[in-house]
LOFI-611529 format. One record per residue (C-alpha): x, y, z; residue in one letter. Coordinates in steps of 0.2 Angstrom, whole numbers, plus 5000, padded with zeros to 4 digits. Example, Ala and Ser with C-alpha at 12.3 -4.5 7.8 and 13.67 -1.06 7.14 Angstrom:
! LOFI-611529
{xx=5062 | yy=4978 | zz=5039 | aa=A} .
{xx=5068 | yy=4995 | zz=5036 | aa=S} .
***
This chain:
! LOFI-611529
{xx=5081 | yy=5019 | zz=4704 | aa=X} .
{xx=5090 | yy=5033 | zz=4713 | aa=X} .
{xx=5103 | yy=5028 | zz=4725 | aa=X} .
{xx=5109 | yy=5040 | zz=4739 | aa=X} .
{xx=5127 | yy=5041 | zz=4742 | aa=X} .
{xx=5133 | yy=5035 | zz=4759 | aa=X} .
{xx=5146 | yy=5044 | zz=4770 | aa=X} .
{xx=5162 | yy=5036 | zz=4765 | aa=X} .
{xx=5176 | yy=5048 | zz=4771 | aa=X} .
{xx=5176 | yy=5043 | zz=4790 | aa=X} .
{xx=5163 | yy=5030 | zz=4794 | aa=X} .
{xx=5174 | yy=5024 | zz=4809 | aa=X} .
{xx=5174 | yy=5042 | zz=4816 | aa=X} .
{xx=5155 | yy=5042 | zz=4815 | aa=X} .
{xx=5153 | yy=5025 | zz=4823 | aa=X} .
{xx=5166 | yy=5029 | zz=4836 | aa=X} .
{xx=5157 | yy=5045 | zz=4840 | aa=X} .
{xx=5141 | yy=5036 | zz=4843 | aa=X} .
{xx=5149 | yy=5023 | zz=4854 | aa=X} .
{xx=5157 | yy=5037 | zz=4865 | aa=X} .
{xx=5140 | yy=5045 | zz=4865 | aa=X} .
{xx=5132 | yy=5029 | zz=4872 | aa=X} .
{xx=5145 | yy=5028 | zz=4885 | aa=X} .
{xx=5142 | yy=5046 | zz=4891 | aa=X} .
{xx=5123 | yy=5044 | zz=4891 | aa=X} .
{xx=5125 | yy=5028 | zz=4901 | aa=X} .
{xx=5137 | yy=5034 | zz=4915 | aa=X} .
{xx=5137 | yy=5053 | zz=4917 | aa=X} .
{xx=5145 | yy=5061 | zz=4932 | aa=X} .
{xx=5134 | yy=5068 | zz=4946 | aa=X} .
{xx=5136 | yy=5087 | zz=4948 | aa=X} .
{xx=5140 | yy=5093 | zz=4966 | aa=X} .
{xx=5125 | yy=5103 | zz=4972 | aa=X} .
{xx=5110 | yy=5103 | zz=4984 | aa=X} .
{xx=5108 | yy=5087 | zz=4994 | aa=X} .
{xx=5092 | yy=5080 | zz=5000 | aa=X} .
{xx=5098 | yy=5082 | zz=5018 | aa=X} .
{xx=5101 | yy=5101 | zz=5015 | aa=X} .
{xx=5084 | yy=5103 | zz=5006 | aa=X} .
{xx=5075 | yy=5095 | zz=5021 | aa=X} .
{xx=5084 | yy=5106 | zz=5033 | aa=X} .
{xx=5080 | yy=5121 | zz=5024 | aa=X} .
{xx=5061 | yy=5117 | zz=5022 | aa=X} .
{xx=5060 | yy=5113 | zz=5041 | aa=X} .
{xx=5069 | yy=5129 | zz=5045 | aa=X} .
{xx=5057 | yy=5141 | zz=5037 | aa=X} .
{xx=5050 | yy=5154 | zz=5048 | aa=X} .
{xx=5031 | yy=5151 | zz=5045 | aa=X} .
{xx=5034 | yy=5132 | zz=5048 | aa=X} .
{xx=5043 | yy=5135 | zz=5064 | aa=X} .
{xx=5029 | yy=5147 | zz=5070 | aa=X} .
{xx=5015 | yy=5135 | zz=5064 | aa=X} .
{xx=5023 | yy=5120 | zz=5074 | aa=X} .
{xx=5027 | yy=5131 | zz=5089 | aa=X} .
{xx=5009 | yy=5138 | zz=5089 | aa=X} .
{xx=5002 | yy=5120 | zz=5090 | aa=X} .
{xx=5012 | yy=5116 | zz=5105 | aa=X} .
{xx=5009 | yy=5132 | zz=5113 | aa=X} .
{xx=4990 | yy=5129 | zz=5111 | aa=X} .
{xx=4992 | yy=5112 | zz=5120 | aa=X} .
{xx=5002 | yy=5120 | zz=5134 | aa=X} .
{xx=4989 | yy=5133 | zz=5136 | aa=X} .
{xx=4976 | yy=5120 | zz=5138 | aa=X} .
{xx=4986 | yy=5111 | zz=5151 | aa=X} .
{xx=4988 | yy=5128 | zz=5161 | aa=X} .
{xx=4969 | yy=5130 | zz=5160 | aa=X} .
{xx=4966 | yy=5113 | zz=5167 | aa=X} .
{xx=4979 | yy=5116 | zz=5181 | aa=X} .
{xx=4973 | yy=5133 | zz=5187 | aa=X} .
{xx=4962 | yy=5134 | zz=5202 | aa=X} .
{xx=4946 | yy=5144 | zz=5200 | aa=X} .
{xx=4947 | yy=5162 | zz=5207 | aa=X} .
{xx=4939 | yy=5165 | zz=5224 | aa=X} .
{xx=4924 | yy=5176 | zz=5225 | aa=X} .
{xx=4923 | yy=5192 | zz=5236 | aa=X} .
{xx=4906 | yy=5198 | zz=5242 | aa=X} .
{xx=4903 | yy=5214 | zz=5252 | aa=X} .
{xx=4885 | yy=5219 | zz=5257 | aa=X} .
{xx=4878 | yy=5231 | zz=5269 | aa=X} .
{xx=4860 | yy=5232 | zz=5277 | aa=X} .
{xx=4852 | yy=5247 | zz=5286 | aa=X} .
{xx=4836 | yy=5245 | zz=5296 | aa=X} .
{xx=4827 | yy=5260 | zz=5303 | aa=X} .
{xx=4820 | yy=5257 | zz=5321 | aa=X} .
{xx=4810 | yy=5268 | zz=5332 | aa=X} .
{xx=4824 | yy=5276 | zz=5341 | aa=X} .
{xx=4840 | yy=5271 | zz=5330 | aa=X} .
{xx=4846 | yy=5264 | zz=5314 | aa=X} .
{xx=4853 | yy=5246 | zz=5314 | aa=X} .
{xx=4867 | yy=5244 | zz=5301 | aa=X} .
{xx=4874 | yy=5227 | zz=5297 | aa=X} .
{xx=4890 | yy=5224 | zz=5285 | aa=X} .
{xx=4895 | yy=5207 | zz=5278 | aa=X} .
{xx=4911 | yy=5203 | zz=5270 | aa=X} .
{xx=4913 | yy=5185 | zz=5262 | aa=X} .
{xx=4926 | yy=5176 | zz=5253 | aa=X} .
{xx=4921 | yy=5160 | zz=5244 | aa=X} .
{xx=4932 | yy=5147 | zz=5236 | aa=X} .
{xx=4926 | yy=5131 | zz=5227 | aa=X} .
{xx=4935 | yy=5115 | zz=5231 | aa=X} .
{xx=4935 | yy=5099 | zz=5220 | aa=X} .
{xx=4933 | yy=5084 | zz=5231 | aa=X} .
{xx=4929 | yy=5072 | zz=5217 | aa=X} .
{xx=4946 | yy=5072 | zz=5209 | aa=X} .
{xx=4939 | yy=5079 | zz=5193 | aa=X} .
{xx=4952 | yy=5093 | zz=5191 | aa=X} .
{xx=4967 | yy=5080 | zz=5193 | aa=X} .
{xx=4959 | yy=5070 | zz=5179 | aa=X} .
{xx=4958 | yy=5085 | zz=5168 | aa=X} .
{xx=4976 | yy=5089 | zz=5171 | aa=X} .
{xx=4981 | yy=5071 | zz=5167 | aa=X} .
{xx=4971 | yy=5073 | zz=5151 | aa=X} .
{xx=4978 | yy=5089 | zz=5146 | aa=X} .
{xx=4996 | yy=5082 | zz=5149 | aa=X} .
{xx=4991 | yy=5068 | zz=5137 | aa=X} .
{xx=4984 | yy=5080 | zz=5125 | aa=X} .
{xx=5001 | yy=5090 | zz=5126 | aa=X} .
{xx=5010 | yy=5074 | zz=5122 | aa=X} .
{xx=4999 | yy=5070 | zz=5108 | aa=X} .
{xx=5002 | yy=5088 | zz=5101 | aa=X} .
{xx=5021 | yy=5085 | zz=5101 | aa=X} .
{xx=5018 | yy=5068 | zz=5092 | aa=X} .
{xx=5007 | yy=5078 | zz=5079 | aa=X} .
{xx=5021 | yy=5091 | zz=5077 | aa=X} .
{xx=5033 | yy=5077 | zz=5074 | aa=X} .
{xx=5021 | yy=5069 | zz=5061 | aa=X} .
{xx=5020 | yy=5086 | zz=5053 | aa=X} .
{xx=5038 | yy=5088 | zz=5051 | aa=X} .
{xx=5039 | yy=5071 | zz=5043 | aa=X} .
{xx=5025 | yy=5076 | zz=5031 | aa=X} .
{xx=5036 | yy=5091 | zz=5026 | aa=X} .
{xx=5051 | yy=5079 | zz=5024 | aa=X} .
{xx=5040 | yy=5068 | zz=5013 | aa=X} .
{xx=5035 | yy=5083 | zz=5002 | aa=X} .
{xx=5053 | yy=5088 | zz=5000 | aa=X} .
{xx=5058 | yy=5070 | zz=4995 | aa=X} .
{xx=5045 | yy=5069 | zz=4983 | aa=X} .
{xx=5048 | yy=5085 | zz=4974 | aa=X} .
{xx=5067 | yy=5082 | zz=4976 | aa=X} .
{xx=5065 | yy=5066 | zz=4967 | aa=X} .
{xx=5055 | yy=5074 | zz=4953 | aa=X} .
{xx=5069 | yy=5087 | zz=4950 | aa=X} .
{xx=5082 | yy=5073 | zz=4951 | aa=X} .
{xx=5073 | yy=5063 | zz=4938 | aa=X} .
{xx=5070 | yy=5077 | zz=4926 | aa=X} .
{xx=5088 | yy=5083 | zz=4929 | aa=X} .
{xx=5095 | yy=5065 | zz=4924 | aa=X} .
{xx=5084 | yy=5064 | zz=4909 | aa=X} .
{xx=5090 | yy=5081 | zz=4903 | aa=X} .
{xx=5108 | yy=5076 | zz=4905 | aa=X} .
{xx=5106 | yy=5061 | zz=4895 | aa=X} .
{xx=5097 | yy=5070 | zz=4881 | aa=X} .
{xx=5110 | yy=5084 | zz=4881 | aa=X} .
{xx=5124 | yy=5072 | zz=4879 | aa=X} .
{xx=5115 | yy=5064 | zz=4865 | aa=X} .
{xx=5111 | yy=5081 | zz=4857 | aa=X} .
{xx=5129 | yy=5086 | zz=4858 | aa=X} .
{xx=5135 | yy=5071 | zz=4849 | aa=X} .
{xx=5122 | yy=5072 | zz=4836 | aa=X} .
{xx=5127 | yy=5090 | zz=4833 | aa=X} .
{xx=5145 | yy=5084 | zz=4830 | aa=X} .
{xx=5138 | yy=5071 | zz=4817 | aa=X} .
{xx=5128 | yy=5084 | zz=4808 | aa=X} .
{xx=5144 | yy=5095 | zz=4807 | aa=X} .
{xx=5154 | yy=5080 | zz=4800 | aa=X} .
{xx=5140 | yy=5076 | zz=4788 | aa=X} .
{xx=5139 | yy=5093 | zz=4781 | aa=X} .
{xx=5158 | yy=5094 | zz=4779 | aa=X} .
{xx=5157 | yy=5078 | zz=4769 | aa=X} .
{xx=5142 | yy=5084 | zz=4759 | aa=X} .
{xx=5152 | yy=5099 | zz=4753 | aa=X} .
{xx=5166 | yy=5087 | zz=4748 | aa=X} .
{xx=5154 | yy=5077 | zz=4738 | aa=X} .
{xx=5156 | yy=5062 | zz=4750 | aa=X} .
{xx=5139 | yy=5061 | zz=4758 | aa=X} .
{xx=5121 | yy=5062 | zz=4751 | aa=X} .
{xx=5111 | yy=5077 | zz=4755 | aa=X} .
{xx=5097 | yy=5065 | zz=4761 | aa=X} .
{xx=5108 | yy=5059 | zz=4775 | aa=X} .
{xx=5112 | yy=5077 | zz=4781 | aa=X} .
{xx=5094 | yy=5081 | zz=4781 | aa=X} .
{xx=5089 | yy=5066 | zz=4791 | aa=X} .
{xx=5103 | yy=5070 | zz=4804 | aa=X} .
{xx=5097 | yy=5088 | zz=4805 | aa=X} .
{xx=5079 | yy=5082 | zz=4807 | aa=X} .
{xx=5084 | yy=5070 | zz=4821 | aa=X} .
{xx=5094 | yy=5084 | zz=4829 | aa=X} .
{xx=5078 | yy=5095 | zz=4828 | aa=X} .
{xx=5067 | yy=5081 | zz=4836 | aa=X} .
{xx=5080 | yy=5080 | zz=4850 | aa=X} .
{xx=5079 | yy=5098 | zz=4853 | aa=X} .
{xx=5060 | yy=5097 | zz=4855 | aa=X} .
{xx=5062 | yy=5082 | zz=4867 | aa=X} .
{xx=5075 | yy=5092 | zz=4877 | aa=X} .
{xx=5064 | yy=5107 | zz=4878 | aa=X} .
{xx=5049 | yy=5097 | zz=4884 | aa=X} .
{xx=5060 | yy=5089 | zz=4898 | aa=X} .
{xx=5068 | yy=5106 | zz=4902 | aa=X} .
{xx=5050 | yy=5113 | zz=4904 | aa=X} .
{xx=5045 | yy=5099 | zz=4916 | aa=X} .
{xx=5062 | yy=5101 | zz=4925 | aa=X} .
{xx=5059 | yy=5120 | zz=4928 | aa=X} .
{xx=5041 | yy=5116 | zz=4934 | aa=X} .
{xx=5048 | yy=5103 | zz=4947 | aa=X} .
{xx=5062 | yy=5115 | zz=4952 | aa=X} .
{xx=5050 | yy=5129 | zz=4955 | aa=X} .
{xx=5039 | yy=5118 | zz=4966 | aa=X} .
{xx=5054 | yy=5112 | zz=4976 | aa=X} .
{xx=5060 | yy=5130 | zz=4978 | aa=X} .
{xx=5043 | yy=5135 | zz=4985 | aa=X} .
{xx=5045 | yy=5122 | zz=4999 | aa=X} .
{xx=5063 | yy=5128 | zz=5003 | aa=X} .
{xx=5058 | yy=5146 | zz=5004 | aa=X} .
{xx=5071 | yy=5149 | zz=4990 | aa=X} .
{xx=5073 | yy=5167 | zz=4983 | aa=X} .
{xx=5063 | yy=5167 | zz=4967 | aa=X} .
{xx=5076 | yy=5180 | zz=4960 | aa=X} .
{xx=5090 | yy=5167 | zz=4962 | aa=X} .
{xx=5092 | yy=5150 | zz=4953 | aa=X} .
{xx=5090 | yy=5135 | zz=4963 | aa=X} .
{xx=5106 | yy=5125 | zz=4963 | aa=X} .
{xx=5108 | yy=5109 | zz=4954 | aa=X} .
{xx=5103 | yy=5094 | zz=4964 | aa=X} .
{xx=5115 | yy=5081 | zz=4970 | aa=X} .
{xx=5110 | yy=5063 | zz=4974 | aa=X} .
{xx=5106 | yy=5046 | zz=4966 | aa=X} .
{xx=5088 | yy=5042 | zz=4959 | aa=X} .
{xx=5089 | yy=5024 | zz=4962 | aa=X} .
{xx=5084 | yy=5020 | zz=4981 | aa=X} .
{xx=5093 | yy=5009 | zz=4993 | aa=X} .
{xx=5086 | yy=4992 | zz=4999 | aa=X} .
{xx=5073 | yy=4994 | zz=5013 | aa=X} .
{xx=5074 | yy=4986 | zz=5030 | aa=X} .
{xx=5066 | yy=4969 | zz=5032 | aa=X} .
{xx=5047 | yy=4969 | zz=5032 | aa=X} .
{xx=5045 | yy=4962 | zz=5049 | aa=X} .
{xx=5057 | yy=4975 | zz=5057 | aa=X} .
{xx=5046 | yy=4989 | zz=5049 | aa=X} .
{xx=5030 | yy=4981 | zz=5055 | aa=X} .
{xx=5037 | yy=4979 | zz=5073 | aa=X} .
{xx=5042 | yy=4997 | zz=5073 | aa=X} .
{xx=5025 | yy=5004 | zz=5067 | aa=X} .
{xx=5018 | yy=5008 | zz=5085 | aa=X} .
{xx=5032 | yy=5021 | zz=5087 | aa=X} .
{xx=5027 | yy=5031 | zz=5072 | aa=X} .
{xx=5023 | yy=5049 | zz=5077 | aa=X} .
{xx=5006 | yy=5049 | zz=5068 | aa=X} .
{xx=5000 | yy=5033 | zz=5077 | aa=X} .
{xx=5007 | yy=5038 | zz=5093 | aa=X} .
{xx=4998 | yy=5054 | zz=5092 | aa=X} .
{xx=4981 | yy=5045 | zz=5089 | aa=X} .
{xx=4985 | yy=5033 | zz=5104 | aa=X} .
{xx=4990 | yy=5047 | zz=5115 | aa=X} .
{xx=4974 | yy=5057 | zz=5111 | aa=X} .
{xx=4964 | yy=5041 | zz=5114 | aa=X} .
{xx=4971 | yy=5041 | zz=5132 | aa=X} .
{xx=4968 | yy=5059 | zz=5134 | aa=X} .
{xx=4950 | yy=5056 | zz=5129 | aa=X} .
{xx=4948 | yy=5042 | zz=5141 | aa=X} .
{xx=4954 | yy=5053 | zz=5155 | aa=X} .
{xx=4942 | yy=5066 | zz=5150 | aa=X} .
{xx=4928 | yy=5054 | zz=5150 | aa=X} .
{xx=4933 | yy=5049 | zz=5168 | aa=X} .
{xx=4933 | yy=5067 | zz=5173 | aa=X} .
{xx=4916 | yy=5070 | zz=5166 | aa=X} .
{xx=4910 | yy=5056 | zz=5176 | aa=X} .
{xx=4917 | yy=5064 | zz=5192 | aa=X} .
{xx=4909 | yy=5080 | zz=5187 | aa=X} .
{xx=4893 | yy=5073 | zz=5193 | aa=X} .
{xx=4899 | yy=5075 | zz=5210 | aa=X} .
{xx=4897 | yy=5094 | zz=5215 | aa=X} .
{xx=4911 | yy=5105 | zz=5221 | aa=X} .
{xx=4910 | yy=5111 | zz=5239 | aa=X} .
{xx=4910 | yy=5130 | zz=5241 | aa=X} .
{xx=4918 | yy=5136 | zz=5257 | aa=X} .
{xx=4914 | yy=5153 | zz=5263 | aa=X} .
{xx=4923 | yy=5163 | zz=5276 | aa=X} .
{xx=4916 | yy=5180 | zz=5282 | aa=X} .
{xx=4915 | yy=5194 | zz=5294 | aa=X} .
{xx=4900 | yy=5203 | zz=5301 | aa=X} .
{xx=4899 | yy=5220 | zz=5309 | aa=X} .
{xx=4884 | yy=5227 | zz=5317 | aa=X} .
{xx=4880 | yy=5244 | zz=5324 | aa=X} .
{xx=4864 | yy=5247 | zz=5335 | aa=X} .
{xx=4859 | yy=5258 | zz=5349 | aa=X} .
{xx=4877 | yy=5266 | zz=5348 | aa=X} .
{xx=4885 | yy=5249 | zz=5351 | aa=X} .
{xx=4895 | yy=5239 | zz=5339 | aa=X} .
{xx=4895 | yy=5220 | zz=5337 | aa=X} .
{xx=4906 | yy=5209 | zz=5326 | aa=X} .
{xx=4909 | yy=5191 | zz=5323 | aa=X} .
{xx=4916 | yy=5178 | zz=5311 | aa=X} .
{xx=4906 | yy=5168 | zz=5298 | aa=X} .
{xx=4908 | yy=5152 | zz=5289 | aa=X} .
{xx=4897 | yy=5143 | zz=5276 | aa=X} .
{xx=4897 | yy=5127 | zz=5266 | aa=X} .
{xx=4888 | yy=5126 | zz=5250 | aa=X} .
{xx=4885 | yy=5113 | zz=5236 | aa=X} .
{xx=4873 | yy=5111 | zz=5222 | aa=X} .
{xx=4861 | yy=5097 | zz=5222 | aa=X} .
{xx=4863 | yy=5086 | zz=5207 | aa=X} .
{xx=4844 | yy=5083 | zz=5205 | aa=X} .
{xx=4841 | yy=5086 | zz=5187 | aa=X} .
{xx=4858 | yy=5089 | zz=5179 | aa=X} .
{xx=4870 | yy=5075 | zz=5183 | aa=X} .
{xx=4882 | yy=5079 | zz=5168 | aa=X} .
{xx=4874 | yy=5065 | zz=5158 | aa=X} .
{xx=4876 | yy=5074 | zz=5141 | aa=X} .
{xx=4895 | yy=5078 | zz=5144 | aa=X} .
{xx=4898 | yy=5060 | zz=5150 | aa=X} .
{xx=4890 | yy=5052 | zz=5135 | aa=X} .
{xx=4900 | yy=5064 | zz=5123 | aa=X} .
{xx=4916 | yy=5061 | zz=5132 | aa=X} .
{xx=4914 | yy=5042 | zz=5132 | aa=X} .
{xx=4909 | yy=5043 | zz=5113 | aa=X} .
{xx=4925 | yy=5053 | zz=5109 | aa=X} .
{xx=4936 | yy=5041 | zz=5118 | aa=X} .
{xx=4928 | yy=5026 | zz=5109 | aa=X} .
{xx=4930 | yy=5035 | zz=5092 | aa=X} .
{xx=4948 | yy=5040 | zz=5095 | aa=X} .
{xx=4952 | yy=5022 | zz=5101 | aa=X} .
{xx=4944 | yy=5015 | zz=5085 | aa=X} .
{xx=4953 | yy=5027 | zz=5074 | aa=X} .
{xx=4970 | yy=5022 | zz=5082 | aa=X} .
{xx=4966 | yy=5003 | zz=5079 | aa=X} .
{xx=4960 | yy=5006 | zz=5061 | aa=X} .
{xx=4975 | yy=5017 | zz=5057 | aa=X} .
{xx=4987 | yy=5004 | zz=5064 | aa=X} .
{xx=4979 | yy=4990 | zz=5053 | aa=X} .
{xx=4979 | yy=5002 | zz=5038 | aa=X} .
{xx=4997 | yy=5006 | zz=5040 | aa=X} .
{xx=5001 | yy=4988 | zz=5042 | aa=X} .
{xx=4993 | yy=4984 | zz=5025 | aa=X} .
{xx=5000 | yy=4999 | zz=5017 | aa=X} .
{xx=5018 | yy=4996 | zz=5023 | aa=X} .
{xx=5017 | yy=4978 | zz=5017 | aa=X} .
{xx=5011 | yy=4983 | zz=5000 | aa=X} .
{xx=5023 | yy=4997 | zz=4998 | aa=X} .
{xx=5038 | yy=4986 | zz=5004 | aa=X} .
{xx=5033 | yy=4973 | zz=4991 | aa=X} .
{xx=5031 | yy=4986 | zz=4977 | aa=X} .
{xx=5048 | yy=4993 | zz=4981 | aa=X} .
{xx=5056 | yy=4976 | zz=4981 | aa=X} .
{xx=5049 | yy=4972 | zz=4964 | aa=X} .
{xx=5053 | yy=4989 | zz=4956 | aa=X} .
{xx=5071 | yy=4989 | zz=4963 | aa=X} .
{xx=5073 | yy=4971 | zz=4956 | aa=X} .
{xx=5065 | yy=4976 | zz=4939 | aa=X} .
{xx=5077 | yy=4992 | zz=4938 | aa=X} .
{xx=5092 | yy=4981 | zz=4942 | aa=X} .
{xx=5088 | yy=4968 | zz=4929 | aa=X} .
{xx=5084 | yy=4981 | zz=4916 | aa=X} .
{xx=5100 | yy=4990 | zz=4920 | aa=X} .
{xx=5111 | yy=4975 | zz=4918 | aa=X} .
{xx=5102 | yy=4970 | zz=4902 | aa=X} .
{xx=5103 | yy=4988 | zz=4896 | aa=X} .
{xx=5122 | yy=4990 | zz=4898 | aa=X} .
{xx=5126 | yy=4974 | zz=4889 | aa=X} .
{xx=5113 | yy=4975 | zz=4875 | aa=X} .
{xx=5117 | yy=4993 | zz=4872 | aa=X} .
{xx=5136 | yy=4989 | zz=4870 | aa=X} .
{xx=5131 | yy=4974 | zz=4858 | aa=X} .
{xx=5119 | yy=4985 | zz=4848 | aa=X} .
{xx=5132 | yy=4999 | zz=4846 | aa=X} .
{xx=5146 | yy=4987 | zz=4842 | aa=X} .
{xx=5135 | yy=4978 | zz=4829 | aa=X} .
{xx=5130 | yy=4995 | zz=4821 | aa=X} .
{xx=5147 | yy=5001 | zz=4820 | aa=X} .
{xx=5154 | yy=4985 | zz=4813 | aa=X} .
{xx=5140 | yy=4985 | zz=4800 | aa=X} .
{xx=5143 | yy=5003 | zz=4795 | aa=X} .
{xx=5162 | yy=4999 | zz=4793 | aa=X} .
{xx=5157 | yy=4984 | zz=4782 | aa=X} .
{xx=5145 | yy=4995 | zz=4772 | aa=X} .
{xx=5130 | yy=4984 | zz=4778 | aa=X} .
{xx=5121 | yy=4998 | zz=4786 | aa=X} .
{xx=5120 | yy=5016 | zz=4784 | aa=X} .
{xx=5122 | yy=5031 | zz=4795 | aa=X} .
{xx=5103 | yy=5032 | zz=4799 | aa=X} .
{xx=5105 | yy=5014 | zz=4806 | aa=X} .
{xx=5119 | yy=5020 | zz=4817 | aa=X} .
{xx=5108 | yy=5035 | zz=4823 | aa=X} .
{xx=5093 | yy=5023 | zz=4826 | aa=X} .
{xx=5104 | yy=5012 | zz=4836 | aa=X} .
{xx=5110 | yy=5026 | zz=4848 | aa=X} .
{xx=5092 | yy=5033 | zz=4849 | aa=X} .
{xx=5086 | yy=5016 | zz=4855 | aa=X} .
{xx=5100 | yy=5015 | zz=4867 | aa=X} .
{xx=5095 | yy=5032 | zz=4874 | aa=X} .
{xx=5077 | yy=5027 | zz=4875 | aa=X} .
{xx=5083 | yy=5012 | zz=4885 | aa=X} .
{xx=5092 | yy=5023 | zz=4897 | aa=X} .
{xx=5077 | yy=5035 | zz=4899 | aa=X} .
{xx=5066 | yy=5020 | zz=4902 | aa=X} .
{xx=5078 | yy=5015 | zz=4916 | aa=X} .
{xx=5077 | yy=5032 | zz=4924 | aa=X} .
{xx=5058 | yy=5030 | zz=4924 | aa=X} .
{xx=5059 | yy=5013 | zz=4933 | aa=X} .
{xx=5071 | yy=5021 | zz=4945 | aa=X} .
{xx=5059 | yy=5035 | zz=4948 | aa=X} .
{xx=5045 | yy=5023 | zz=4951 | aa=X} .
{xx=5056 | yy=5014 | zz=4964 | aa=X} .
{xx=5061 | yy=5030 | zz=4972 | aa=X} .
{xx=5042 | yy=5035 | zz=4974 | aa=X} .
{xx=5038 | yy=5019 | zz=4982 | aa=X} .
{xx=5053 | yy=5021 | zz=4994 | aa=X} .
{xx=5048 | yy=5039 | zz=4999 | aa=X} .
{xx=5030 | yy=5032 | zz=5003 | aa=X} .
{xx=5037 | yy=5018 | zz=5013 | aa=X} .
{xx=5048 | yy=5030 | zz=5023 | aa=X} .
{xx=5033 | yy=5041 | zz=5026 | aa=X} .
{xx=5023 | yy=5026 | zz=5033 | aa=X} .
{xx=5037 | yy=5019 | zz=5044 | aa=X} .
{xx=5051 | yy=5026 | zz=5055 | aa=X} .
{xx=5061 | yy=5031 | zz=5040 | aa=X} .
{xx=5077 | yy=5022 | zz=5034 | aa=X} .
{xx=5091 | yy=5025 | zz=5021 | aa=X} .
{xx=5088 | yy=5037 | zz=5007 | aa=X} .
***
């Protein structure tokens, strides 16, 4: 049976190198770079976003101006000529007409437009929160891939050192060629793994850069922050604060605006009074006559009593009220579910982290001790470190899941700590 030579010259150096590698992969420093707060600020400061949000508010203000503006007066000028036996009679009439709302309809429409403006402001706030949610989601994706890349890079660097040591010992006749080939294969597999993570990271960085309106010709800075989320506020506090959420406030305020519109449509059945003031001039038989005129007019609501508009407005008010109630109930259930999900994921990540730190140390110590005592080979050392790295990557995945749940919880509530 053919036996392969084991690396004999410096087993302690190999084991110590692996142990240091595990420490680096477990606790790598965070680079200074773009923070989440800065990213959100850049996303909200984009010109198109500012124009979009300002345009929505301007449209609502225009509707308020329309509801508050009086109808224009109407000017009428007419002249009549009548040929008589010995003369021509000429009459000239000048009228100014103005409609007056005596039912209170215009006042109700103004109140409805003001409520609509308030609802628009809440919708703008909700849109800003949605942009922040998108930034947080993509920021976390980049942060996750960035942390994975750092862990794999640390492993790859130390593995390259092991390959160099093994090659040197092979040339000295102190290591088997098989061990060198296996180490080189492990390094190649790590290169593939790093390339896959790097591709995912660049994709995530490009999507984040698009939200920040970042110059494509320039590289996006490295991100700064922690992947693991903080503890959420108490559940009851979040549920009590739900009615103040901009999206729900927008629905509630829009429901109030629709109720006021329905009242205005009810008042619209009462016709406006048209007041006319005029002047009459008449010439006949060489003499001139003039006088003032006044008129009052109103439509008779015999057939059209605004029935269709009233029914539509009442239905719109009922719909918006039901939408608010349904959204509030849905938010309560979603907040409760996300809060429980976040709690479980954070606890799982914390337990996994505690177990990972201790078990990785024991595993590497056992592998190093076994190698020094010629009980295990270099491949077992590599397997021990690879297992420790896989554990770290699994921890990052758990932290990413917890971060995603935290982001969704923030989007459903008034926010909270990052």
